[in-house]
VOPAGU-2260 file (C-alpha; in pm, 1 decimal, decimal comma):
REM VOPAGU-2260
SITE   aa  ch    i         X         Y         Z
SITE  UNK   A    0   11907,7   -1874,8    4769,6
SITE  UNK   A    1   11613,8   -1761,3    4997,7
SITE  UNK   A    2   11283,0   -1591,8    4854,4
SITE  UNK   A    3   11403,4   -1263,7    5014,2
SITE  UNK   A    4   11720,9   -1261,8    4850,8
SITE  UNK   A    5   11562,5   -1336,1    4531,5
SITE  UNK   A    6   11320,1   -1046,5    4566,7
SITE  UNK   A    7   11607,2    -794,5    4662,6
SITE  UNK   A    8   11795,8    -919,5    4345,2
SITE  UNK   A    9   11522,7    -821,5    4143,7
SITE  UNK   A   10   11420,8    -528,3    4305,6
SITE  UNK   A   11   11758,9    -343,4    4277,9
SITE  UNK   A   12   11711,0    -358,9    3895,2
SITE  UNK   A   13   11393,9    -150,3    3941,7
SITE  UNK   A   14   11438,2      29,3    4264,9
SITE  UNK   A   15   11723,3     243,1    4364,5
SITE  UNK   A   16   11931,3      21,9    4606,8
SITE  UNK   A   17   11674,9    -216,9    4602,9
SITE  UNK   A   18   11462,1     -15,6    4859,1
SITE  UNK   A   19   11193,1     277,9    4856,0
SITE  UNK   A   20   11315,7     424,5    5168,3
SITE  UNK   A   21   11727,6     419,7    5232,9
SITE  UNK   A   22   11649,3     347,8    5603,5
SITE  UNK   A   23   11537,5      18,0    5519,5
SITE  UNK   A   24   11870,1     -66,0    5340,2
SITE  UNK   A   25   12081,5    -376,7    5511,9
SITE  UNK   A   26   12371,6    -270,7    5328,6
SITE  UNK   A   27   12705,4    -312,4    5545,3
SITE  UNK   A   28   12474,6    -518,9    5788,2
SITE  UNK   A   29   12583,6    -870,2    5723,9
SITE  UNK   A   30   12246,1    -976,0    5652,4
SITE  UNK   A   31   12076,2   -1024,2    5335,4
SITE  UNK   A   32   11749,1    -790,9    5331,7
SITE  UNK   A   33   11412,5    -934,2    5460,1
SITE  UNK   A   34   11091,6    -907,6    5273,7
SITE  UNK   A   35   10779,6    -878,1    5486,2
SITE  UNK   A   36   10482,4   -1077,9    5407,7
SITE  UNK   A   37   10241,3    -955,9    5684,1
SITE  UNK   A   38   10222,6    -811,4    6039,7
SITE  UNK   A   39   10006,6    -880,4    6342,6
SITE  UNK   A   40    9991,4    -748,0    6683,4
SITE  UNK   A   41   10378,5    -738,9    6798,2
SITE  UNK   A   42   10511,8    -969,9    6508,5
SITE  UNK   A   43   10621,7    -933,6    6143,9
SITE  UNK   A   44   10634,1   -1245,4    5934,1
SITE  UNK   A   45   10874,7   -1255,5    5636,4
SITE  UNK   A   46   10845,0   -1426,5    5302,0
SITE  UNK   A   47   11078,9   -1714,0    5393,4
SITE  UNK   A   48   10850,7   -1816,6    5698,3
SITE  UNK   A   49   11057,0   -1645,8    5973,8
SITE  UNK   A   50   10878,9   -1478,3    6241,1
SITE  UNK   A   51   11022,5   -1167,2    6431,8
SITE  UNK   A   52   10941,4    -952,8    6725,0
SITE  UNK   A   53   10890,5    -620,7    6562,5
SITE  UNK   A   54   11052,0    -339,1    6721,8
SITE  UNK   A   55   11027,1     -97,2    6426,9
SITE  UNK   A   56   10645,1     -52,1    6481,6
SITE  UNK   A   57   10591,7      93,3    6134,5
SITE  UNK   A   58   10831,1     365,2    6227,2
SITE  UNK   A   59   10631,9     413,2    6540,9
SITE  UNK   A   60   10329,4     468,5    6391,2
SITE  UNK   A   61   10176,2     140,4    6504,2
SITE  UNK   A   62   10109,2     230,6    6874,3
SITE  UNK   A   63    9898,1     -31,2    6933,2
SITE  UNK   A   64   10073,2    -287,6    6762,8
SITE  UNK   A   65    9985,8    -413,0    6388,1
SITE  UNK   A   66    9652,4    -493,8    6280,9
SITE  UNK   A   67    9447,8    -388,4    6623,8
SITE  UNK   A   68    9093,1    -497,8    6577,0
SITE  UNK   A   69    8917,4    -133,9    6609,1
SITE  UNK   A   70    9179,2      -8,0    6324,3
SITE  UNK   A   71    9137,6    -301,5    6134,1
SITE  UNK   A   72    8748,5    -272,3    6123,8
SITE  UNK   A   73    8745,5      87,1    6053,6
SITE  UNK   A   74    8977,9      55,1    5793,4
SITE  UNK   A   75    8777,8    -224,2    5598,0
SITE  UNK   A   76    8460,5      -8,4    5648,0
SITE  UNK   A   77    8625,7     291,7    5510,3
SITE  UNK   A   78    8760,2     109,1    5200,1
SITE  UNK   A   79    8413,3      -2,3    5108,9
SITE  UNK   A   80    8308,6     320,6    5053,4
SITE  UNK   A   81    8614,7     403,3    4817,5
SITE  UNK   A   82    8976,2     458,2    4840,7
SITE  UNK   A   83    8994,7     849,9    4763,0
SITE  UNK   A   84    8799,5    1128,4    4679,1
SITE  UNK   A   85    8960,2    1439,0    4632,5
SITE  UNK   A   86    8670,4    1610,4    4816,3
SITE  UNK   A   87    8587,4    1654,7    5184,1
SITE  UNK   A   88    8482,0    1383,8    5400,4
SITE  UNK   A   89    8366,8    1365,7    5778,6
SITE  UNK   A   90    8635,0    1127,3    5881,8
SITE  UNK   A   91    8903,4    1417,4    5822,6
SITE  UNK   A   92    8690,5    1639,9    6069,6
SITE  UNK   A   93    8649,6    1381,2    6308,3
SITE  UNK   A   94    9033,0    1303,8    6351,4
SITE  UNK   A   95    9113,1    1703,3    6344,8
SITE  UNK   A   96    8850,0    1763,1    6632,9
SITE  UNK   A   97    9034,9    1495,5    6816,7
SITE  UNK   A   98    9383,8    1648,1    6736,4
SITE  UNK   A   99    9235,4    1995,9    6875,9
SITE  UNK   A  100    9113,2    1815,7    7175,0
SITE  UNK   A  101    9438,8    1612,5    7261,5
SITE  UNK   A  102    9668,8    1886,6    7190,9
SITE  UNK   A  103    9641,7    2225,0    7386,4
SITE  UNK   A  104    9883,1    2412,0    7139,2
SITE  UNK   A  105    9698,1    2314,2    6844,5
SITE  UNK   A  106    9382,5    2524,1    6757,1
SITE  UNK   A  107    9364,0    2422,5    6391,4
SITE  UNK   A  108    9515,1    2145,9    6176,7
SITE  UNK   A  109    9568,5    2088,2    5804,4
SITE  UNK   A  110    9575,7    1696,0    5721,5
SITE  UNK   A  111    9853,5    1624,1    5433,0
SITE  UNK   A  112   10021,3    1291,0    5306,1
SITE  UNK   A  113   10359,9    1282,1    5463,4
SITE  UNK   A  114   10586,1    1443,2    5714,1
SITE  UNK   A  115   10788,9    1623,7    5457,5
SITE  UNK   A  116   10475,1    1805,2    5279,7
SITE  UNK   A  117   10387,7    1890,7    5683,1
SITE  UNK   A  118   10720,0    2036,3    5753,3
SITE  UNK   A  119   10756,7    2229,7    5408,6
SITE  UNK   A  120   10388,8    2365,1    5473,5
SITE  UNK   A  121   10455,7    2490,9    5827,6
SITE  UNK   A  122   10787,7    2686,3    5750,8
SITE  UNK   A  123   10578,1    2841,4    5451,3
SITE  UNK   A  124   10298,3    2912,7    5687,5
SITE  UNK   A  125   10559,7    3066,8    5962,8
SITE  UNK   A  126   10725,4    3280,5    5692,5
SITE  UNK   A  127   10397,8    3415,1    5578,9
SITE  UNK   A  128   10310,0    3502,1    5925,9
SITE  UNK   A  129   10635,9    3663,6    6008,9
SITE  UNK   A  130   10728,4    3832,5    5724,5
SITE  UNK   A  131   11060,1    3682,6    5761,1
SITE  UNK   A  132   11248,5    3421,1    5555,3
SITE  UNK   A  133   11521,2    3270,2    5773,9
SITE  UNK   A  134   11485,8    2912,5    5962,6
SITE  UNK   A  135   11714,9    2762,9    6253,5
SITE  UNK   A  136   11712,3    2387,9    6282,9
SITE  UNK   A  137   11920,8    2149,6    6477,6
SITE  UNK   A  138   12220,0    1940,6    6351,5
SITE  UNK   A  139   12130,7    1565,2    6357,2
SITE  UNK   A  140   11727,8    1611,8    6383,0
SITE  UNK   A  141   11517,9    1501,0    6095,0
SITE  UNK   A  142   11235,2    1674,5    5917,6
SITE  UNK   A  143   11103,0    1474,8    5636,9
SITE  UNK   A  144   11227,7    1250,5    5355,1
SITE  UNK   A  145   11508,1    1443,0    5151,2
SITE  UNK   A  146   11890,7    1470,5    5201,9
SITE  UNK   A  147   12045,4    1853,8    5194,2
SITE  UNK   A  148   12352,3    1875,9    5001,0
SITE  UNK   A  149   12562,6    1831,8    5315,7
SITE  UNK   A  150   12412,7    1459,9    5325,4
SITE  UNK   A  151   12228,6    1534,8    5657,4
SITE  UNK   A  152   11888,6    1362,8    5638,6
SITE  UNK   A  153   11644,4    1651,1    5667,7
SITE  UNK   A  154   11393,6    1780,9    5399,2
SITE  UNK   A  155   11427,3    2154,1    5556,6
SITE  UNK   A  156   11714,4    2282,0    5358,1
SITE  UNK   A  157   11622,7    2168,9    5025,3
SITE  UNK   A  158   11263,2    2204,3    5050,9
SITE  UNK   A  159   11273,8    2556,3    5236,1
SITE  UNK   A  160   11510,2    2767,5    5052,5
SITE  UNK   A  161   11831,5    2635,2    5153,6
SITE  UNK   A  162   12169,7    2835,7    5155,2
SITE  UNK   A  163   12206,6    3130,5    5389,3
SITE  UNK   A  164   11819,3    3124,3    5487,8
SITE  UNK   A  165   11864,7    2778,6    5691,5
SITE  UNK   A  166   12079,0    2799,0    6007,2
SITE  UNK   A  167   12180,4    2516,5    6207,9
SITE  UNK   A  168   12217,6    2519,9    6585,1
SITE  UNK   A  169   12331,0    2252,3    6802,2
SITE  UNK   A  170   12080,2    2017,2    7000,7
SITE  UNK   A  171   12093,0    2092,2    7373,5
SITE  UNK   A  172   12291,1    2396,9    7340,1
SITE  UNK   A  173   12077,7    2687,1    7402,6
SITE  UNK   A  174   12368,8    2948,2    7342,2
SITE  UNK   A  175   12412,5    2841,4    6973,4
SITE  UNK   A  176   12041,7    2929,7    6912,9
SITE  UNK   A  177   12082,6    3293,5    7109,6
SITE  UNK   A  178   12387,8    3348,3    6895,8
SITE  UNK   A  179   12198,0    3286,2    6561,3
SITE  UNK   A  180   11900,9    3483,7    6679,2
SITE  UNK   A  181   12145,1    3772,8    6766,4
SITE  UNK   A  182   12331,7    3748,0    6438,9
SITE  UNK   A  183   11997,2    3746,4    6237,0
SITE  UNK   A  184   11817,3    3996,8    6438,9
SITE  UNK   A  185   11464,5    4028,5    6312,1
SITE  UNK   A  186   11523,7    3793,2    6017,1
SITE  UNK   A  187   11421,9    3433,6    6134,7
SITE  UNK   A  188   11070,9    3316,3    6097,6
SITE  UNK   A  189   11085,4    2972,6    6250,7
SITE  UNK   A  190   11283,6    2748,0    6483,8
SITE  UNK   A  191   11229,3    2364,6    6430,3
SITE  UNK   A  192   11317,3    2111,7    6632,2
SITE  UNK   A  193   11267,3    1734,1    6722,3
SITE  UNK   A  194   11162,8    1806,3    7113,7
SITE  UNK   A  195   11288,6    1475,4    7182,1
SITE  UNK   A  196   11592,6    1373,5    6947,8
SITE  UNK   A  197   11539,1    1085,2    6793,3
SITE  UNK   A  198   11728,6    1042,4    6491,9
SITE  UNK   A  199   12085,8    1017,1    6635,9
SITE  UNK   A  200   11985,6     779,2    6885,5
SITE  UNK   A  201   11735,6     891,6    7142,8
SITE  UNK   A  202   11873,6    1206,6    7336,8
SITE  UNK   A  203   11652,7    1391,0    7599,8
SITE  UNK   A  204   11644,6    1772,6    7610,5
SITE  UNK   A  205   11831,3    1907,1    7916,5
SITE  UNK   A  206   11657,1    2031,1    8167,1
SITE  UNK   A  207   11519,7    2395,8    8088,7
SITE  UNK   A  208   11668,0    2341,9    7704,6
SITE  UNK   A  209   11302,5    2344,1    7569,1
SITE  UNK   A  210   11173,0    2613,5    7811,4
SITE  UNK   A  211   11474,6    2806,9    7708,6
SITE  UNK   A  212   11383,7    2785,2    7348,0
SITE  UNK   A  213   11021,0    2883,5    7419,6
SITE  UNK   A  214   11145,9    3209,7    7601,8
SITE  UNK   A  215   11402,9    3278,2    7331,3
SITE  UNK   A  216   11127,8    3258,5    7041,5
SITE  UNK   A  217   10884,6    3441,6    7237,0
SITE  UNK   A  218   11116,8    3708,4    7296,1
SITE  UNK   A  219   11236,5    3731,5    6917,4
SITE  UNK   A  220   10885,5    3721,6    6741,6
SITE  UNK   A  221   11009,1    3381,2    6618,1
SITE  UNK   A  222   10776,1    3075,7    6578,0
SITE  UNK   A  223   10842,0    2763,9    6774,7
SITE  UNK   A  224   10797,4    2457,9    6549,7
SITE  UNK   A  225   10778,7    2086,0    6748,8
SITE  UNK   A  226   10863,5    1820,0    6487,4
SITE  UNK   A  227   10657,7    1536,7    6702,7
SITE  UNK   A  228   10674,2    1285,9    6392,9
SITE  UNK   A  229   10806,8    1053,2    6655,4
SITE  UNK   A  230   10673,8    1172,6    6985,6
SITE  UNK   A  231   10333,4    1273,9    6894,3
SITE  UNK   A  232   10065,1    1084,8    7085,0
SITE  UNK   A  233   10341,0     828,2    7196,9
SITE  UNK   A  234   10495,1    1005,5    7468,5
SITE  UNK   A  235   10157,5    1126,1    7620,1
SITE  UNK   A  236    9829,6    1180,3    7445,8
SITE  UNK   A  237    9939,8    1545,6    7387,4
SITE  UNK   A  238   10317,7    1458,9    7277,1
SITE  UNK   A  239   10639,1    1566,1    7407,4
SITE  UNK   A  240   10477,2    1893,9    7468,5
SITE  UNK   A  241   10262,6    1781,3    7724,8
SITE  UNK   A  242   10550,3    1541,1    7854,2
SITE  UNK   A  243   10801,1    1811,8    7870,4
SITE  UNK   A  244   10542,9    2115,1    7971,5
SITE  UNK   A  245   10637,8    2315,7    7671,5
SITE  UNK   A  246   10400,2    2474,4    7405,4
SITE  UNK   A  247   10526,1    2544,8    7071,4
SITE  UNK   A  248   10357,5    2764,1    6787,2
SITE  UNK   A  249   10320,9    2487,4    6539,2
SITE  UNK   A  250   10355,8    2119,0    6550,8
SITE  UNK   A  251   10437,6    1860,8    6303,8
SITE  UNK   A  252   10248,0    1521,0    6322,6
SITE  UNK   A  253   10358,4    1201,8    6138,7
SITE  UNK   A  254   10182,5     859,5    6026,3
SITE  UNK   A  255   10106,7     771,0    6363,1
SITE  UNK   A  256    9775,9     963,2    6239,2
SITE  UNK   A  257    9692,0     711,1    5997,5
SITE  UNK   A  258    9780,3     440,4    6224,7
SITE  UNK   A  259   10081,8     347,8    5984,6
SITE  UNK   A  260    9899,5     452,9    5665,7
SITE  UNK   A  261   10046,9     744,6    5470,1
SITE  UNK   A  262    9951,0    1041,3    5680,0
SITE  UNK   A  263   10080,8    1371,1    5809,5
SITE  UNK   A  264    9970,5    1706,1    5940,4
SITE  UNK   A  265   10057,8    2049,0    6066,3
SITE  UNK   A  266    9882,6    2219,1    6354,9
SITE  UNK   A  267    9899,4    2579,4    6546,8
SITE  UNK   A  268    9715,8    2852,3    6634,2
SITE  UNK   A  269    9449,3    2988,4    6451,6
SITE  UNK   A  270    9644,0    3297,8    6321,9
SITE  UNK   A  271    9891,0    3097,5    6210,0
SITE  UNK   A  272    9717,7    2841,3    6049,0
SITE  UNK   A  273    9497,8    3077,7    5860,7
SITE  UNK   A  274    9809,6    3172,3    5659,3
SITE  UNK   A  275    9717,6    2847,3    5449,3
SITE  UNK   A  276    9452,5    2865,4    5149,4
SITE  UNK   A  277    9195,3    2919,7    5061,9
SITE  UNK   A  278    9195,3    3190,8    5354,1
SITE  UNK   A  279    9534,7    3271,8    5355,3
SITE  UNK   A  280    9805,8    3333,0    5081,0
SITE  UNK   A  281   10050,3    3015,6    5126,2
SITE  UNK   A  282    9899,6    2754,9    4866,8
SITE  UNK   A  283    9906,2    2405,3    5007,1
SITE  UNK   A  284    9732,0    2122,0    4819,7
SITE  UNK   A  285    9727,3    1739,9    4758,4
SITE  UNK   A  286    9484,5    1503,9    4614,8
SITE  UNK   A  287    9546,6    1279,8    4915,2
SITE  UNK   A  288    9506,3    1529,6    5193,9
SITE  UNK   A  289    9286,0    1369,4    5458,2
SITE  UNK   A  290    9269,5    1047,2    5275,8
SITE  UNK   A  291    8942,9     904,4    5416,4
SITE  UNK   A  292    9092,1     535,8    5473,5
SITE  UNK   A  293    9399,1     692,0    5643,2
SITE  UNK   A  294    9176,1     931,5    5841,6
SITE  UNK   A  295    8945,7     658,4    5959,6
SITE  UNK   A  296    9234,3     439,9    6065,2
SITE  UNK   A  297    9401,9     730,2    6278,4
SITE  UNK   A  298    9060,6     823,9    6459,5
SITE  UNK   A  299    9016,4     443,6    6548,3
SITE  UNK   A  300    9384,1     421,9    6670,5
SITE  UNK   A  301    9381,4     766,9    6883,3
SITE  UNK   A  302    9010,8     671,7    7010,4
SITE  UNK   A  303    9107,7     336,1    7106,2
SITE  UNK   A  304    9442,4     492,5    7324,5
SITE  UNK   A  305    9178,3     718,0    7478,9
SITE  UNK   A  306    8995,6     412,6    7623,9
SITE  UNK   A  307    9318,0     275,3    7741,6
SITE  UNK   A  308    9421,1     506,7    8053,9
SITE  UNK   A  309    9693,1     277,3    8147,1
SITE  UNK   A  310    9839,2     214,9    7821,6
SITE  UNK   A  311   10115,2     478,3    7871,5
SITE  UNK   A  312   10202,1     340,0    8196,4
SITE  UNK   A  313   10244,8      13,1    8077,7
SITE  UNK   A  314   10481,9     129,2    7785,9
SITE  UNK   A  315   10709,7     336,8    8017,8
SITE  UNK   A  316   10721,4      23,9    8248,7
SITE  UNK   A  317   10832,7    -187,7    7942,1
SITE  UNK   A  318   11054,4      60,9    7810,4
SITE  UNK   A  319   11240,0     117,1    8145,1
SITE  UNK   A  320   11276,5    -237,6    8161,8
SITE  UNK   A  321   11423,0    -265,1    7837,7
SITE  UNK   A  322   11652,0      13,0    7885,0
SITE  UNK   A  323   11760,5     -97,0    8259,1
SITE  UNK   A  324   11847,3    -440,3    8068,1
SITE  UNK   A  325   12055,7    -295,5    7786,2
SITE  UNK   A  326   12255,2     -40,5    8048,8
SITE  UNK   A  327   12341,5    -362,7    8279,3
SITE  UNK   A  328   12429,2    -564,9    7959,2
SITE  UNK   A  329   12626,8    -272,0    7781,8
SITE  UNK   A  330   12779,8     -59,1    8042,7
SITE  UNK   A  331   13040,7     100,4    7808,9
SITE  UNK   A  332   12739,5     197,6    7562,7
SITE  UNK   A  333   12490,9     478,0    7566,8
SITE  UNK   A  334   12114,8     371,3    7615,7
SITE  UNK   A  335   11879,1     671,8    7560,0
SITE  UNK   A  336   11480,9     697,3    7556,6
SITE  UNK   A  337   11171,6     785,1    7737,7
SITE  UNK   A  338   10845,2     594,6    7758,6
SITE  UNK   A  339   10803,5     356,6    7439,8
SITE  UNK   A  340   11102,9     478,3    7253,9
SITE  UNK   A  341   11461,1     369,2    7303,6
SITE  UNK   A  342   11827,1     345,0    7139,1
SITE  UNK   A  343   12159,7     185,0    7205,2
SITE  UNK   A  344   12448,7     357,5    7101,2
SITE  UNK   A  345   12787,6     195,8    7069,3
SITE  UNK   A  346   12986,1     469,0    7219,8
SITE  UNK   A  347   13051,8     581,0    7555,4
SITE  UNK   A  348   12837,5     859,0    7703,9
SITE  UNK   A  349   12738,2    1142,4    7775,3
SITE  UNK   A  350   12566,9    1196,4    7449,7
SITE  UNK   A  351   12411,7    1537,0    7426,4
SITE  UNK   A  352   12406,9    1607,2    7047,3
SITE  UNK   A  353   12507,1    1468,5    6728,9
SITE  UNK   A  354   12862,1    1508,6    6744,2
SITE  UNK   A  355   12838,6    1279,8    7036,0
SITE  UNK   A  356   12621,3    1038,7    6882,8
SITE  UNK   A  357   12863,7    1015,4    6562,5
SITE  UNK   A  358   13134,7     869,5    6785,6
SITE  UNK   A  359   12944,1     537,1    6758,1
SITE  UNK   A  360   13113,4     214,7    6647,3
SITE  UNK   A  361   12923,8     124,3    6325,0
SITE  UNK   A  362   13109,4    -187,3    6268,9
SITE  UNK   A  363   12986,1    -323,3    6631,3
SITE  UNK   A  364   12623,6    -235,2    6580,7
SITE  UNK   A  365   12632,9    -405,7    6231,2
SITE  UNK   A  366   12742,8    -711,8    6401,1
SITE  UNK   A  367   12475,2    -668,4    6683,9
SITE  UNK   A  368   12203,1    -620,1    6438,2
SITE  UNK   A  369   12301,8    -945,0    6235,2
SITE  UNK   A  370   12274,5   -1119,6    6539,9
SITE  UNK   A  371   11941,1    -995,9    6655,8
SITE  UNK   A  372   11779,8   -1056,8    6338,1
SITE  UNK   A  373   11897,9   -1399,1    6317,4
SITE  UNK   A  374   11772,1   -1457,0    6668,1
SITE  UNK   A  375   11418,5   -1329,1    6571,4
SITE  UNK   A  376   11447,0    -946,0    6674,8
SITE  UNK   A  377   11348,3    -702,6    6394,0
SITE  UNK   A  378   11474,0    -337,1    6477,4
SITE  UNK   A  379   11589,3     -70,3    6200,3
SITE  UNK   A  380   11955,9    -115,7    6027,3
SITE  UNK   A  381   12079,0     192,5    6214,3
SITE  UNK   A  382   12204,9     266,0    6579,1
SITE  UNK   A  383   12057,7     595,7    6529,8
SITE  UNK   A  384   11707,1     495,6    6469,7
SITE  UNK   A  385   11482,6     433,9    6766,1
SITE  UNK   A  386   11372,8      83,2    6901,8
SITE  UNK   A  387   10985,1     110,5    6963,6
SITE  UNK   A  388   10744,2     -66,2    7196,8
SITE  UNK   A  389   10358,5     -97,2    7112,5
SITE  UNK   A  390   10063,9    -177,8    7320,7
SITE  UNK   A  391   10051,5    -524,5    7168,7
SITE  UNK   A  392   10429,6    -600,6    7298,2
SITE  UNK   A  393   10447,1    -788,8    7620,6
SITE  UNK   A  394   10706,5    -805,6    7915,9
SITE  UNK   A  395   10807,6   -1140,8    7776,9
SITE  UNK   A  396   10916,7    -955,4    7452,7
SITE  UNK   A  397   11118,6    -723,7    7609,0
SITE  UNK   A  398   11283,3   -1015,4    7787,9
SITE  UNK   A  399   11367,5   -1195,4    7458,8
SITE  UNK   A  400   11537,7    -856,8    7338,4
SITE  UNK   A  401   11740,7    -873,1    7630,3
SITE  UNK   A  402   11817,5   -1258,2    7620,8
SITE  UNK   A  403   11914,3   -1200,5    7234,0
SITE  UNK   A  404   12127,9    -891,3    7339,0
SITE  UNK   A  405   12286,9   -1115,7    7613,3
SITE  UNK   A  406   12358,9   -1410,8    7376,4
SITE  UNK   A  407   12540,3   -1139,8    7136,8
SITE  UNK   A  408   12789,3   -1066,7    7413,8
SITE  UNK   A  409   12834,9   -1449,6    7497,7
């Protein structure tokens, strides 16, 4: 029995399913779960001495790869001054100012400790600003870390009222949004969406879809929330809203703000953000909001990205090489993605929304995942989750991913 197998057997006695995030579970993948000992640049190392090229990248948060020198230095310096103060620190101000500088739709930002908190707080602020209760979300988009009663992986329904107050539209179907707004005229506080759907495979918005959402929200007095947990600072410095040229009213940011450390944030216009206490009626608080170590890490990562003007060009070039190679190898499957974010769905296209994505062959993916892992490729154990590239990945890393994929077919 390997050390990973021993640890998993023990973990299952103390942690539900042996994992602290169900997305990490290898159940049904035909391989034992790997326990990771350390990570560096584009590699992760397990407790049994195996080395993998990492295409998980801390859920996309490791934009520059693992342990980039400037981030590591900033964290070590911050740790010397203490782990958390439950008081204001300059690090959170520096990062807040940088976010406002980089993301044109954001005038103010509130730092939190997770995406789930950011989503909850954003919806509550939208409800307070509009005096309305209902929320429109999109099937297959994920916002936070809790399951709804229907088993859809999104925290919105449970955390933000559930029942008749949460309405579900279809991604890439503007008419479904128009219908819900008309049926609930004057009652919808916000529309929340992943501008680039990234948890049902990676599905791009169709031309004018996001622009149409912006128009409908403006006409109905509804707040448009972009959940940029995956895309924020990854597609571009200004996120998907810069990439697609559409300004939301509010934005959700994820762990990329902490370079992989626990962090999240919500941002938006001054009028909406000042709904939050202590200046407004929406009480939002947590002892780790603006944690100085996470803020130092995030500021170091984003500052480093600012000084690498060719980074996004490099990521886009390598990402397109990966997708082109996969399309050639798997012509009957659907390869999606933009820039450094990609996916391979074992289903024929076109894939426009979650109903299309769910046709994917899970058994075939499980065999593919098992083969890739055995050949040194580390990825999420779900075909619906993205494959990420980082600044530390090389063209050779991409070639090795494609070579392992070709061996799977052979």
